[in-house]
PyMOL Python script that loads the backbone (N, CA, C, O; Angstrom):
from pymol import cmd

cmd.read_pdbstr("""\
ATOM      1  N   UNK A   1      56.463 103.269 125.575  1.00  0.00           N
ATOM      2  CA  UNK A   1      57.289 103.502 126.735  1.00  0.00           C
ATOM      3  C   UNK A   1      56.896 102.537 127.825  1.00  0.00           C
ATOM      4  O   UNK A   1      55.722 102.194 127.966  1.00  0.00           O
ATOM      5  N   UNK A   2      57.873 102.096 128.600  1.00  0.00           N
ATOM      6  CA  UNK A   2      57.614 101.052 129.586  1.00  0.00           C
ATOM      7  C   UNK A   2      57.651 101.594 131.006  1.00  0.00           C
ATOM      8  O   UNK A   2      58.400 101.080 131.837  1.00  0.00           O
ATOM      9  N   UNK A   3      56.875 102.602 131.300  1.00  0.00           N
ATOM     10  CA  UNK A   3      56.889 103.194 132.633  1.00  0.00           C
ATOM     11  C   UNK A   3      56.149 102.348 133.657  1.00  0.00           C
ATOM     12  O   UNK A   3      56.183 102.659 134.848  1.00  0.00           O
ATOM     13  N   UNK A   4      55.483 101.287 133.220  1.00  0.00           N
ATOM     14  CA  UNK A   4      54.743 100.428 134.131  1.00  0.00           C
ATOM     15  C   UNK A   4      55.492  99.143 134.458  1.00  0.00           C
ATOM     16  O   UNK A   4      54.913  98.237 135.058  1.00  0.00           O
ATOM     17  N   UNK A   5      56.737  99.042 134.087  1.00  0.00           N
ATOM     18  CA  UNK A   5      57.530  97.854 134.376  1.00  0.00           C
ATOM     19  C   UNK A   5      57.478  97.516 135.864  1.00  0.00           C
ATOM     20  O   UNK A   5      57.441  98.405 136.714  1.00  0.00           O
ATOM     21  N   UNK A   6      57.475  96.228 136.161  1.00  0.00           N
ATOM     22  CA  UNK A   6      57.483  95.791 137.570  1.00  0.00           C
ATOM     23  C   UNK A   6      58.668  96.385 138.321  1.00  0.00           C
ATOM     24  O   UNK A   6      58.568  96.658 139.517  1.00  0.00           O
ATOM     25  N   UNK A   7      59.777  96.585 137.637  1.00  0.00           N
ATOM     26  CA  UNK A   7      60.994  97.059 138.286  1.00  0.00           C
ATOM     27  C   UNK A   7      60.942  98.537 138.640  1.00  0.00           C
ATOM     28  O   UNK A   7      61.681  98.988 139.514  1.00  0.00           O
ATOM     29  N   UNK A   8      60.082  99.295 137.975  1.00  0.00           N
ATOM     30  CA  UNK A   8      60.056 100.743 138.210  1.00  0.00           C
ATOM     31  C   UNK A   8      58.659 101.301 138.459  1.00  0.00           C
ATOM     32  O   UNK A   8      58.520 102.478 138.794  1.00  0.00           O
ATOM     33  N   UNK A   9      57.642 100.495 138.304  1.00  0.00           N
ATOM     34  CA  UNK A   9      56.266 100.960 138.406  1.00  0.00           C
ATOM     35  C   UNK A   9      55.916 101.598 139.724  1.00  0.00           C
ATOM     36  O   UNK A   9      55.260 102.640 139.740  1.00  0.00           O
ATOM     37  N   UNK A  10      56.321 101.023 140.814  1.00  0.00           N
ATOM     38  CA  UNK A  10      56.025 101.560 142.134  1.00  0.00           C
ATOM     39  C   UNK A  10      57.311 102.133 142.719  1.00  0.00           C
ATOM     40  O   UNK A  10      58.055 101.441 143.414  1.00  0.00           O
ATOM     41  N   UNK A  11      57.558 103.395 142.429  1.00  0.00           N
ATOM     42  CA  UNK A  11      58.794 104.044 142.873  1.00  0.00           C
ATOM     43  C   UNK A  11      58.539 105.004 144.035  1.00  0.00           C
ATOM     44  O   UNK A  11      59.238 106.005 144.189  1.00  0.00           O
ATOM     45  N   UNK A  12      57.540 104.690 144.841  1.00  0.00           N
ATOM     46  CA  UNK A  12      57.193 105.564 145.966  1.00  0.00           C
ATOM     47  C   UNK A  12      58.355 105.772 146.932  1.00  0.00           C
ATOM     48  O   UNK A  12      58.457 106.823 147.565  1.00  0.00           O
ATOM     49  N   UNK A  13      59.221 104.784 147.046  1.00  0.00           N
ATOM     50  CA  UNK A  13      60.359 104.895 147.957  1.00  0.00           C
ATOM     51  C   UNK A  13      61.310 106.019 147.535  1.00  0.00           C
ATOM     52  O   UNK A  13      62.126 106.459 148.345  1.00  0.00           O
ATOM     53  N   UNK A  14      61.226 106.484 146.307  1.00  0.00           N
ATOM     54  CA  UNK A  14      62.100 107.564 145.831  1.00  0.00           C
ATOM     55  C   UNK A  14      61.556 108.948 146.169  1.00  0.00           C
ATOM     56  O   UNK A  14      62.319 109.913 146.212  1.00  0.00           O
ATOM     57  N   UNK A  15      60.274 109.058 146.404  1.00  0.00           N
ATOM     58  CA  UNK A  15      59.645 110.372 146.555  1.00  0.00           C
ATOM     59  C   UNK A  15      60.287 111.237 147.638  1.00  0.00           C
ATOM     60  O   UNK A  15      60.524 112.424 147.413  1.00  0.00           O
ATOM     61  N   UNK A  16      60.567 110.672 148.790  1.00  0.00           N
ATOM     62  CA  UNK A  16      61.148 111.464 149.878  1.00  0.00           C
ATOM     63  C   UNK A  16      62.536 111.977 149.499  1.00  0.00           C
ATOM     64  O   UNK A  16      62.893 113.112 149.814  1.00  0.00           O
ATOM     65  N   UNK A  17      63.311 111.134 148.824  1.00  0.00           N
ATOM     66  CA  UNK A  17      64.662 111.534 148.421  1.00  0.00           C
ATOM     67  C   UNK A  17      64.615 112.577 147.318  1.00  0.00           C
ATOM     68  O   UNK A  17      65.412 113.516 147.321  1.00  0.00           O
ATOM     69  N   UNK A  18      63.704 112.428 146.387  1.00  0.00           N
ATOM     70  CA  UNK A  18      63.563 113.413 145.313  1.00  0.00           C
ATOM     71  C   UNK A  18      63.107 114.755 145.868  1.00  0.00           C
ATOM     72  O   UNK A  18      63.544 115.803 145.392  1.00  0.00           O
ATOM     73  N   UNK A  19      62.244 114.735 146.855  1.00  0.00           N
ATOM     74  CA  UNK A  19      61.752 115.968 147.461  1.00  0.00           C
ATOM     75  C   UNK A  19      62.854 116.728 148.200  1.00  0.00           C
ATOM     76  O   UNK A  19      62.809 117.955 148.283  1.00  0.00           O
ATOM     77  N   UNK A  20      63.831 116.017 148.732  1.00  0.00           N
ATOM     78  CA  UNK A  20      64.890 116.629 149.527  1.00  0.00           C
ATOM     79  C   UNK A  20      66.108 117.050 148.709  1.00  0.00           C
ATOM     80  O   UNK A  20      66.965 117.771 149.220  1.00  0.00           O
ATOM     81  N   UNK A  21      66.204 116.625 147.475  1.00  0.00           N
ATOM     82  CA  UNK A  21      67.425 116.805 146.692  1.00  0.00           C
ATOM     83  C   UNK A  21      67.377 118.034 145.798  1.00  0.00           C
ATOM     84  O   UNK A  21      66.383 118.300 145.122  1.00  0.00           O
ATOM     85  N   UNK A  22      68.485 118.780 145.813  1.00  0.00           N
ATOM     86  CA  UNK A  22      68.602 119.946 144.924  1.00  0.00           C
ATOM     87  C   UNK A  22      68.973 119.519 143.511  1.00  0.00           C
ATOM     88  O   UNK A  22      68.542 120.138 142.538  1.00  0.00           O
ATOM     89  N   UNK A  23      69.761 118.477 143.400  1.00  0.00           N
ATOM     90  CA  UNK A  23      70.097 117.900 142.096  1.00  0.00           C
ATOM     91  C   UNK A  23      69.957 116.393 142.190  1.00  0.00           C
ATOM     92  O   UNK A  23      70.150 115.805 143.255  1.00  0.00           O
ATOM     93  N   UNK A  24      69.619 115.769 141.065  1.00  0.00           N
ATOM     94  CA  UNK A  24      69.425 114.319 141.029  1.00  0.00           C
ATOM     95  C   UNK A  24      70.118 113.775 139.783  1.00  0.00           C
ATOM     96  O   UNK A  24      69.830 114.203 138.665  1.00  0.00           O
ATOM     97  N   UNK A  25      71.031 112.829 139.986  1.00  0.00           N
ATOM     98  CA  UNK A  25      71.670 112.152 138.870  1.00  0.00           C
ATOM     99  C   UNK A  25      70.866 110.889 138.579  1.00  0.00           C
ATOM    100  O   UNK A  25      70.829 109.971 139.398  1.00  0.00           O
ATOM    101  N   UNK A  26      70.235 110.842 137.436  1.00  0.00           N
ATOM    102  CA  UNK A  26      69.409 109.719 137.022  1.00  0.00           C
ATOM    103  C   UNK A  26      70.238 108.906 136.035  1.00  0.00           C
ATOM    104  O   UNK A  26      70.528 109.360 134.928  1.00  0.00           O
ATOM    105  N   UNK A  27      70.614 107.705 136.447  1.00  0.00           N
ATOM    106  CA  UNK A  27      71.576 106.909 135.686  1.00  0.00           C
ATOM    107  C   UNK A  27      70.901 105.695 135.052  1.00  0.00           C
ATOM    108  O   UNK A  27      70.559 104.734 135.740  1.00  0.00           O
ATOM    109  N   UNK A  28      70.717 105.751 133.752  1.00  0.00           N
ATOM    110  CA  UNK A  28      70.180 104.609 133.024  1.00  0.00           C
ATOM    111  C   UNK A  28      68.690 104.696 132.777  1.00  0.00           C
ATOM    112  O   UNK A  28      67.986 105.519 133.362  1.00  0.00           O
ATOM    113  N   UNK A  29      68.227 103.827 131.897  1.00  0.00           N
ATOM    114  CA  UNK A  29      66.816 103.831 131.500  1.00  0.00           C
ATOM    115  C   UNK A  29      65.879 103.399 132.624  1.00  0.00           C
ATOM    116  O   UNK A  29      64.809 103.985 132.788  1.00  0.00           O
ATOM    117  N   UNK A  30      66.261 102.382 133.401  1.00  0.00           N
ATOM    118  CA  UNK A  30      65.379 101.965 134.498  1.00  0.00           C
ATOM    119  C   UNK A  30      65.225 103.085 135.523  1.00  0.00           C
ATOM    120  O   UNK A  30      64.120 103.339 136.002  1.00  0.00           O
ATOM    121  N   UNK A  31      66.317 103.749 135.857  1.00  0.00           N
ATOM    122  CA  UNK A  31      66.246 104.864 136.805  1.00  0.00           C
ATOM    123  C   UNK A  31      65.406 105.996 136.227  1.00  0.00           C
ATOM    124  O   UNK A  31      64.620 106.618 136.941  1.00  0.00           O
ATOM    125  N   UNK A  32      65.571 106.261 134.943  1.00  0.00           N
ATOM    126  CA  UNK A  32      64.785 107.305 134.285  1.00  0.00           C
ATOM    127  C   UNK A  32      63.293 106.998 134.393  1.00  0.00           C
ATOM    128  O   UNK A  32      62.499 107.885 134.709  1.00  0.00           O
ATOM    129  N   UNK A  33      62.915 105.776 134.137  1.00  0.00           N
ATOM    130  CA  UNK A  33      61.509 105.386 134.243  1.00  0.00           C
ATOM    131  C   UNK A  33      61.010 105.470 135.678  1.00  0.00           C
ATOM    132  O   UNK A  33      59.890 105.922 135.917  1.00  0.00           O
ATOM    133  N   UNK A  34      61.826 105.042 136.635  1.00  0.00           N
ATOM    134  CA  UNK A  34      61.423 105.086 138.041  1.00  0.00           C
ATOM    135  C   UNK A  34      61.220 106.524 138.507  1.00  0.00           C
ATOM    136  O   UNK A  34      60.230 106.831 139.171  1.00  0.00           O
ATOM    137  N   UNK A  35      62.152 107.400 138.163  1.00  0.00           N
ATOM    138  CA  UNK A  35      62.034 108.800 138.571  1.00  0.00           C
ATOM    139  C   UNK A  35      60.828 109.440 137.896  1.00  0.00           C
ATOM    140  O   UNK A  35      60.119 110.222 138.528  1.00  0.00           O
ATOM    141  N   UNK A  36      60.581 109.126 136.628  1.00  0.00           N
ATOM    142  CA  UNK A  36      59.404 109.657 135.937  1.00  0.00           C
ATOM    143  C   UNK A  36      58.118 109.211 136.633  1.00  0.00           C
ATOM    144  O   UNK A  36      57.149 109.967 136.687  1.00  0.00           O
ATOM    145  N   UNK A  37      58.105 108.002 137.160  1.00  0.00           N
ATOM    146  CA  UNK A  37      56.923 107.511 137.891  1.00  0.00           C
ATOM    147  C   UNK A  37      56.782 108.171 139.253  1.00  0.00           C
ATOM    148  O   UNK A  37      55.672 108.277 139.775  1.00  0.00           O
ATOM    149  N   UNK A  38      57.894 108.619 139.836  1.00  0.00           N
ATOM    150  CA  UNK A  38      57.861 109.177 141.185  1.00  0.00           C
ATOM    151  C   UNK A  38      57.760 110.695 141.223  1.00  0.00           C
ATOM    152  O   UNK A  38      57.409 111.264 142.256  1.00  0.00           O
ATOM    153  N   UNK A  39      58.062 111.358 140.114  1.00  0.00           N
ATOM    154  CA  UNK A  39      58.090 112.823 140.126  1.00  0.00           C
ATOM    155  C   UNK A  39      57.456 113.411 138.876  1.00  0.00           C
ATOM    156  O   UNK A  39      57.822 113.056 137.755  1.00  0.00           O
ATOM    157  N   UNK A  40      56.512 114.305 139.077  1.00  0.00           N
ATOM    158  CA  UNK A  40      55.880 114.993 137.948  1.00  0.00           C
ATOM    159  C   UNK A  40      56.853 115.954 137.272  1.00  0.00           C
ATOM    160  O   UNK A  40      56.626 116.364 136.133  1.00  0.00           O
ATOM    161  N   UNK A  41      57.931 116.316 137.959  1.00  0.00           N
ATOM    162  CA  UNK A  41      58.949 117.207 137.379  1.00  0.00           C
ATOM    163  C   UNK A  41      59.762 116.525 136.286  1.00  0.00           C
ATOM    164  O   UNK A  41      60.394 117.196 135.470  1.00  0.00           O
ATOM    165  N   UNK A  42      59.749 115.214 136.267  1.00  0.00           N
ATOM    166  CA  UNK A  42      60.553 114.447 135.321  1.00  0.00           C
ATOM    167  C   UNK A  42      59.612 113.866 134.268  1.00  0.00           C
ATOM    168  O   UNK A  42      58.928 112.878 134.531  1.00  0.00           O
ATOM    169  N   UNK A  43      59.571 114.467 133.082  1.00  0.00           N
ATOM    170  CA  UNK A  43      58.598 114.040 132.072  1.00  0.00           C
ATOM    171  C   UNK A  43      58.792 112.607 131.597  1.00  0.00           C
ATOM    172  O   UNK A  43      59.913 112.117 131.464  1.00  0.00           O
ATOM    173  N   UNK A  44      57.669 111.956 131.348  1.00  0.00           N
ATOM    174  CA  UNK A  44      57.696 110.611 130.778  1.00  0.00           C
ATOM    175  C   UNK A  44      57.826 110.758 129.268  1.00  0.00           C
ATOM    176  O   UNK A  44      56.851 111.017 128.563  1.00  0.00           O
ATOM    177  N   UNK A  45      59.043 110.589 128.795  1.00  0.00           N
ATOM    178  CA  UNK A  45      59.284 110.681 127.364  1.00  0.00           C
ATOM    179  C   UNK A  45      60.485 109.834 126.994  1.00  0.00           C
ATOM    180  O   UNK A  45      61.351 109.563 127.825  1.00  0.00           O
ATOM    181  N   UNK A  46      60.526 109.424 125.751  1.00  0.00           N
ATOM    182  CA  UNK A  46      61.656 108.638 125.274  1.00  0.00           C
ATOM    183  C   UNK A  46      62.901 109.506 125.245  1.00  0.00           C
ATOM    184  O   UNK A  46      62.864 110.664 124.829  1.00  0.00           O
ATOM    185  N   UNK A  47      64.003 108.924 125.694  1.00  0.00           N
ATOM    186  CA  UNK A  47      65.285 109.603 125.651  1.00  0.00           C
ATOM    187  C   UNK A  47      66.330 108.632 125.138  1.00  0.00           C
ATOM    188  O   UNK A  47      66.400 107.492 125.598  1.00  0.00           O
ATOM    189  N   UNK A  48      67.119 109.061 124.217  1.00  0.00           N
ATOM    190  CA  UNK A  48      68.273 108.268 123.776  1.00  0.00           C
ATOM    191  C   UNK A  48      69.461 108.757 124.596  1.00  0.00           C
ATOM    192  O   UNK A  48      70.235 109.605 124.153  1.00  0.00           O
ATOM    193  N   UNK A  49      69.587 108.207 125.793  1.00  0.00           N
ATOM    194  CA  UNK A  49      70.564 108.736 126.737  1.00  0.00           C
ATOM    195  C   UNK A  49      72.012 108.468 126.340  1.00  0.00           C
ATOM    196  O   UNK A  49      72.933 108.985 126.973  1.00  0.00           O
ATOM    197  N   UNK A  50      72.218 107.678 125.315  1.00  0.00           N
ATOM    198  CA  UNK A  50      73.573 107.462 124.824  1.00  0.00           C
ATOM    199  C   UNK A  50      73.947 108.479 123.737  1.00  0.00           C
ATOM    200  O   UNK A  50      75.064 108.460 123.220  1.00  0.00           O
ATOM    201  N   UNK A  51      73.015 109.356 123.402  1.00  0.00           N
ATOM    202  CA  UNK A  51      73.229 110.343 122.351  1.00  0.00           C
ATOM    203  C   UNK A  51      73.149 111.762 122.937  1.00  0.00           C
ATOM    204  O   UNK A  51      72.504 111.972 123.964  1.00  0.00           O
ATOM    205  N   UNK A  52      73.811 112.744 122.278  1.00  0.00           N
ATOM    206  CA  UNK A  52      73.683 114.135 122.737  1.00  0.00           C
ATOM    207  C   UNK A  52      72.210 114.543 122.741  1.00  0.00           C
ATOM    208  O   UNK A  52      71.471 114.127 121.849  1.00  0.00           O
ATOM    209  N   UNK A  53      71.765 115.322 123.687  1.00  0.00           N
ATOM    210  CA  UNK A  53      72.523 116.175 124.589  1.00  0.00           C
ATOM    211  C   UNK A  53      72.920 115.514 125.908  1.00  0.00           C
ATOM    212  O   UNK A  53      73.360 116.204 126.827  1.00  0.00           O
ATOM    213  N   UNK A  54      72.777 114.216 126.019  1.00  0.00           N
ATOM    214  CA  UNK A  54      73.116 113.519 127.266  1.00  0.00           C
ATOM    215  C   UNK A  54      74.558 113.067 127.210  1.00  0.00           C
ATOM    216  O   UNK A  54      75.040 112.770 126.117  1.00  0.00           O
ATOM    217  N   UNK A  55      75.228 113.001 128.236  1.00  0.00           N
ATOM    218  CA  UNK A  55      74.876 113.199 129.631  1.00  0.00           C
ATOM    219  C   UNK A  55      74.605 114.677 129.882  1.00  0.00           C
ATOM    220  O   UNK A  55      75.371 115.544 129.460  1.00  0.00           O
ATOM    221  N   UNK A  56      73.515 114.947 130.570  1.00  0.00           N
ATOM    222  CA  UNK A  56      73.164 116.320 130.852  1.00  0.00           C
ATOM    223  C   UNK A  56      71.784 116.459 131.439  1.00  0.00           C
ATOM    224  O   UNK A  56      71.122 115.475 131.770  1.00  0.00           O
ATOM    225  N   UNK A  57      71.359 117.709 131.562  1.00  0.00           N
ATOM    226  CA  UNK A  57      70.059 117.995 132.159  1.00  0.00           C
ATOM    227  C   UNK A  57      68.933 117.605 131.201  1.00  0.00           C
ATOM    228  O   UNK A  57      69.112 117.607 129.983  1.00  0.00           O
ATOM    229  N   UNK A  58      67.776 117.273 131.765  1.00  0.00           N
ATOM    230  CA  UNK A  58      66.651 116.859 130.915  1.00  0.00           C
ATOM    231  C   UNK A  58      65.981 118.054 130.254  1.00  0.00           C
ATOM    232  O   UNK A  58      65.353 117.919 129.203  1.00  0.00           O
ATOM    233  N   UNK A  59      66.114 119.214 130.866  1.00  0.00           N
ATOM    234  CA  UNK A  59      65.532 120.443 130.332  1.00  0.00           C
ATOM    235  C   UNK A  59      66.276 121.623 130.962  1.00  0.00           C
ATOM    236  O   UNK A  59      66.916 121.485 132.004  1.00  0.00           O
ATOM    237  N   UNK A  60      66.183 122.742 130.330  1.00  0.00           N
ATOM    238  CA  UNK A  60      66.842 123.940 130.853  1.00  0.00           C
ATOM    239  C   UNK A  60      66.407 124.212 132.292  1.00  0.00           C
ATOM    240  O   UNK A  60      65.218 124.202 132.612  1.00  0.00           O
ATOM    241  N   UNK A  61      67.390 124.454 133.144  1.00  0.00           N
ATOM    242  CA  UNK A  61      67.172 124.757 134.569  1.00  0.00           C
ATOM    243  C   UNK A  61      66.551 123.612 135.352  1.00  0.00           C
ATOM    244  O   UNK A  61      66.003 123.833 136.431  1.00  0.00           O
ATOM    245  N   UNK A  62      66.624 122.406 134.837  1.00  0.00           N
ATOM    246  CA  UNK A  62      66.121 121.235 135.552  1.00  0.00           C
ATOM    247  C   UNK A  62      67.103 120.830 136.644  1.00  0.00           C
ATOM    248  O   UNK A  62      68.293 121.133 136.559  1.00  0.00           O
ATOM    249  N   UNK A  63      66.613 120.159 137.648  1.00  0.00           N
ATOM    250  CA  UNK A  63      67.503 119.619 138.680  1.00  0.00           C
ATOM    251  C   UNK A  63      67.888 118.177 138.380  1.00  0.00           C
ATOM    252  O   UNK A  63      68.625 117.553 139.144  1.00  0.00           O
ATOM    253  N   UNK A  64      67.386 117.650 137.263  1.00  0.00           N
ATOM    254  CA  UNK A  64      67.657 116.269 136.894  1.00  0.00           C
ATOM    255  C   UNK A  64      68.741 116.175 135.821  1.00  0.00           C
ATOM    256  O   UNK A  64      68.643 116.780 134.754  1.00  0.00           O
ATOM    257  N   UNK A  65      69.761 115.408 136.135  1.00  0.00           N
ATOM    258  CA  UNK A  65      70.868 115.117 135.229  1.00  0.00           C
ATOM    259  C   UNK A  65      70.720 113.664 134.812  1.00  0.00           C
ATOM    260  O   UNK A  65      70.559 112.790 135.664  1.00  0.00           O
ATOM    261  N   UNK A  66      70.771 113.393 133.516  1.00  0.00           N
ATOM    262  CA  UNK A  66      70.572 112.042 133.003  1.00  0.00           C
ATOM    263  C   UNK A  66      71.836 111.570 132.294  1.00  0.00           C
ATOM    264  O   UNK A  66      72.450 112.310 131.524  1.00  0.00           O
ATOM    265  N   UNK A  67      72.207 110.332 132.568  1.00  0.00           N
ATOM    266  CA  UNK A  67      73.330 109.717 131.862  1.00  0.00           C
ATOM    267  C   UNK A  67      73.055 108.233 131.673  1.00  0.00           C
ATOM    268  O   UNK A  67      72.104 107.673 132.217  1.00  0.00           O
ATOM    269  N   UNK A  68      73.911 107.630 130.893  1.00  0.00           N
ATOM    270  CA  UNK A  68      73.869 106.177 130.779  1.00  0.00           C
ATOM    271  C   UNK A  68      74.282 105.581 132.127  1.00  0.00           C
ATOM    272  O   UNK A  68      74.881 106.254 132.966  1.00  0.00           O
ATOM    273  N   UNK A  69      73.952 104.325 132.306  1.00  0.00           N
ATOM    274  CA  UNK A  69      74.355 103.590 133.486  1.00  0.00           C
ATOM    275  C   UNK A  69      75.853 103.317 133.411  1.00  0.00           C
ATOM    276  O   UNK A  69      76.368 102.955 132.353  1.00  0.00           O
ATOM    277  N   UNK A  70      76.542 103.487 134.513  1.00  0.00           N
ATOM    278  CA  UNK A  70      77.970 103.185 134.538  1.00  0.00           C
ATOM    279  C   UNK A  70      78.164 101.676 134.634  1.00  0.00           C
ATOM    280  O   UNK A  70      77.667 101.025 135.554  1.00  0.00           O
ATOM    281  N   UNK A  71      78.882 101.147 133.683  1.00  0.00           N
ATOM    282  CA  UNK A  71      79.157  99.714 133.653  1.00  0.00           C
ATOM    283  C   UNK A  71      80.442  99.495 132.866  1.00  0.00           C
ATOM    284  O   UNK A  71      81.096 100.450 132.449  1.00  0.00           O
ATOM    285  N   UNK A  72      80.793  98.239 132.670  1.00  0.00           N
ATOM    286  CA  UNK A  72      81.993  97.951 131.882  1.00  0.00           C
ATOM    287  C   UNK A  72      81.832  98.451 130.451  1.00  0.00           C
ATOM    288  O   UNK A  72      82.824  98.739 129.783  1.00  0.00           O
ATOM    289  N   UNK A  73      80.596  98.557 129.977  1.00  0.00           N
ATOM    290  CA  UNK A  73      80.354  99.041 128.614  1.00  0.00           C
ATOM    291  C   UNK A  73      80.599 100.542 128.471  1.00  0.00           C
ATOM    292  O   UNK A  73      80.949 101.018 127.391  1.00  0.00           O
ATOM    293  N   UNK A  74      80.416 101.283 129.560  1.00  0.00           N
ATOM    294  CA  UNK A  74      80.597 102.735 129.505  1.00  0.00           C
ATOM    295  C   UNK A  74      81.817 103.186 130.300  1.00  0.00           C
ATOM    296  O   UNK A  74      81.992 104.378 130.550  1.00  0.00           O
ATOM    297  N   UNK A  75      82.649 102.246 130.691  1.00  0.00           N
ATOM    298  CA  UNK A  75      83.809 102.557 131.525  1.00  0.00           C
ATOM    299  C   UNK A  75      84.683 103.661 130.927  1.00  0.00           C
ATOM    300  O   UNK A  75      85.160 104.528 131.658  1.00  0.00           O
ATOM    301  N   UNK A  76      84.896 103.641 129.634  1.00  0.00           N
ATOM    302  CA  UNK A  76      85.741 104.645 128.985  1.00  0.00           C
ATOM    303  C   UNK A  76      85.130 106.047 129.065  1.00  0.00           C
ATOM    304  O   UNK A  76      85.845 107.043 128.958  1.00  0.00           O
ATOM    305  N   UNK A  77      83.821 106.123 129.252  1.00  0.00           N
ATOM    306  CA  UNK A  77      83.125 107.413 129.302  1.00  0.00           C
ATOM    307  C   UNK A  77      82.832 107.877 130.724  1.00  0.00           C
ATOM    308  O   UNK A  77      82.297 108.969 130.914  1.00  0.00           O
ATOM    309  N   UNK A  78      83.167 107.081 131.710  1.00  0.00           N
ATOM    310  CA  UNK A  78      82.800 107.376 133.097  1.00  0.00           C
ATOM    311  C   UNK A  78      83.314 108.729 133.564  1.00  0.00           C
ATOM    312  O   UNK A  78      82.578 109.470 134.216  1.00  0.00           O
ATOM    313  N   UNK A  79      84.550 109.065 133.249  1.00  0.00           N
ATOM    314  CA  UNK A  79      85.081 110.355 133.700  1.00  0.00           C
ATOM    315  C   UNK A  79      84.353 111.516 133.026  1.00  0.00           C
ATOM    316  O   UNK A  79      84.167 112.567 133.640  1.00  0.00           O
ATOM    317  N   UNK A  80      83.942 111.341 131.781  1.00  0.00           N
ATOM    318  CA  UNK A  80      83.180 112.389 131.092  1.00  0.00           C
ATOM    319  C   UNK A  80      81.806 112.563 131.739  1.00  0.00           C
ATOM    320  O   UNK A  80      81.331 113.690 131.881  1.00  0.00           O
ATOM    321  N   UNK A  81      81.158 111.457 132.136  1.00  0.00           N
ATOM    322  CA  UNK A  81      79.876 111.535 132.843  1.00  0.00           C
ATOM    323  C   UNK A  81      80.060 112.329 134.142  1.00  0.00           C
ATOM    324  O   UNK A  81      79.281 113.232 134.450  1.00  0.00           O
ATOM    325  N   UNK A  82      81.098 111.976 134.889  1.00  0.00           N
ATOM    326  CA  UNK A  82      81.344 112.612 136.187  1.00  0.00           C
ATOM    327  C   UNK A  82      81.653 114.098 136.028  1.00  0.00           C
ATOM    328  O   UNK A  82      81.157 114.915 136.804  1.00  0.00           O
ATOM    329  N   UNK A  83      82.452 114.455 135.048  1.00  0.00           N
ATOM    330  CA  UNK A  83      82.767 115.866 134.806  1.00  0.00           C
ATOM    331  C   UNK A  83      81.521 116.644 134.409  1.00  0.00           C
ATOM    332  O   UNK A  83      81.316 117.769 134.865  1.00  0.00           O
ATOM    333  N   UNK A  84      80.696 116.052 133.568  1.00  0.00           N
ATOM    334  CA  UNK A  84      79.456 116.713 133.153  1.00  0.00           C
ATOM    335  C   UNK A  84      78.544 116.927 134.363  1.00  0.00           C
ATOM    336  O   UNK A  84      77.926 117.983 134.494  1.00  0.00           O
ATOM    337  N   UNK A  85      78.459 115.922 135.250  1.00  0.00           N
ATOM    338  CA  UNK A  85      77.634 116.078 136.446  1.00  0.00           C
ATOM    339  C   UNK A  85      78.218 117.136 137.379  1.00  0.00           C
ATOM    340  O   UNK A  85      77.477 117.922 137.970  1.00  0.00           O
ATOM    341  N   UNK A  86      79.526 117.159 137.510  1.00  0.00           N
ATOM    342  CA  UNK A  86      80.178 118.158 138.365  1.00  0.00           C
ATOM    343  C   UNK A  86      79.824 119.571 137.892  1.00  0.00           C
ATOM    344  O   UNK A  86      79.471 120.426 138.705  1.00  0.00           O
ATOM    345  N   UNK A  87      79.917 119.816 136.589  1.00  0.00           N
ATOM    346  CA  UNK A  87      79.555 121.135 136.045  1.00  0.00           C
ATOM    347  C   UNK A  87      78.080 121.440 136.307  1.00  0.00           C
ATOM    348  O   UNK A  87      77.727 122.550 136.706  1.00  0.00           O
ATOM    349  N   UNK A  88      77.232 120.447 136.079  1.00  0.00           N
ATOM    350  CA  UNK A  88      75.802 120.574 136.310  1.00  0.00           C
ATOM    351  C   UNK A  88      75.527 120.982 137.771  1.00  0.00           C
ATOM    352  O   UNK A  88      74.782 121.928 138.028  1.00  0.00           O
ATOM    353  N   UNK A  89      76.127 120.270 138.703  1.00  0.00           N
ATOM    354  CA  UNK A  89      75.918 120.533 140.124  1.00  0.00           C
ATOM    355  C   UNK A  89      76.508 121.885 140.539  1.00  0.00           C
ATOM    356  O   UNK A  89      75.900 122.604 141.331  1.00  0.00           O
ATOM    357  N   UNK A  90      77.671 122.232 140.019  1.00  0.00           N
ATOM    358  CA  UNK A  90      78.283 123.518 140.344  1.00  0.00           C
ATOM    359  C   UNK A  90      77.414 124.680 139.867  1.00  0.00           C
ATOM    360  O   UNK A  90      77.286 125.690 140.558  1.00  0.00           O
ATOM    361  N   UNK A  91      76.825 124.534 138.692  1.00  0.00           N
ATOM    362  CA  UNK A  91      75.933 125.574 138.173  1.00  0.00           C
ATOM    363  C   UNK A  91      74.728 125.796 139.071  1.00  0.00           C
ATOM    364  O   UNK A  91      74.113 126.862 139.041  1.00  0.00           O
ATOM    365  N   UNK A  92      74.398 124.808 139.858  1.00  0.00           N
ATOM    366  CA  UNK A  92      73.254 124.892 140.767  1.00  0.00           C
ATOM    367  C   UNK A  92      73.687 125.122 142.215  1.00  0.00           C
ATOM    368  O   UNK A  92      72.879 125.015 143.137  1.00  0.00           O
ATOM    369  N   UNK A  93      74.957 125.437 142.403  1.00  0.00           N
ATOM    370  CA  UNK A  93      75.467 125.782 143.727  1.00  0.00           C
ATOM    371  C   UNK A  93      75.614 124.637 144.688  1.00  0.00           C
ATOM    372  O   UNK A  93      75.625 124.851 145.900  1.00  0.00           O
ATOM    373  N   UNK A  94      75.730 123.419 144.185  1.00  0.00           N
ATOM    374  CA  UNK A  94      75.831 122.258 145.067  1.00  0.00           C
ATOM    375  C   UNK A  94      77.265 122.053 145.554  1.00  0.00           C
ATOM    376  O   UNK A  94      77.477 121.733 146.724  1.00  0.00           O
ATOM    377  N   UNK A  95      78.232 122.229 144.690  1.00  0.00           N
ATOM    378  CA  UNK A  95      79.639 122.049 145.097  1.00  0.00           C
ATOM    379  C   UNK A  95      80.314 123.381 145.261  1.00  0.00           C
ATOM    380  O   UNK A  95      81.497 123.437 145.598  1.00  0.00           O
TER     381      UNK A  95
END
""", "prot")
cmd.dss("prot")
cmd.show_as("cartoon", "prot")
cmd.util.cbc("prot")
cmd.orient("prot")
């Protein structure tokens, strides 16, 4: 696992935002690694985020929602990602 990458190794700037957020949408592998470095609530483990059970929560009753990064490659799936996040957030009383 590459949690020490220069791009995500020092994710201290995320800590304040993670502490204040009721739900967090973690989009893509780099974001997943950065959040894992910034929060003990987000386990450092391999995830195939393009495969079920993702897009979705990392664990039961978690505040973290994980999906692939939105790009031209995932454009056809973007609405499904958004709908899954909407359900996730509604279940936690955000919307």
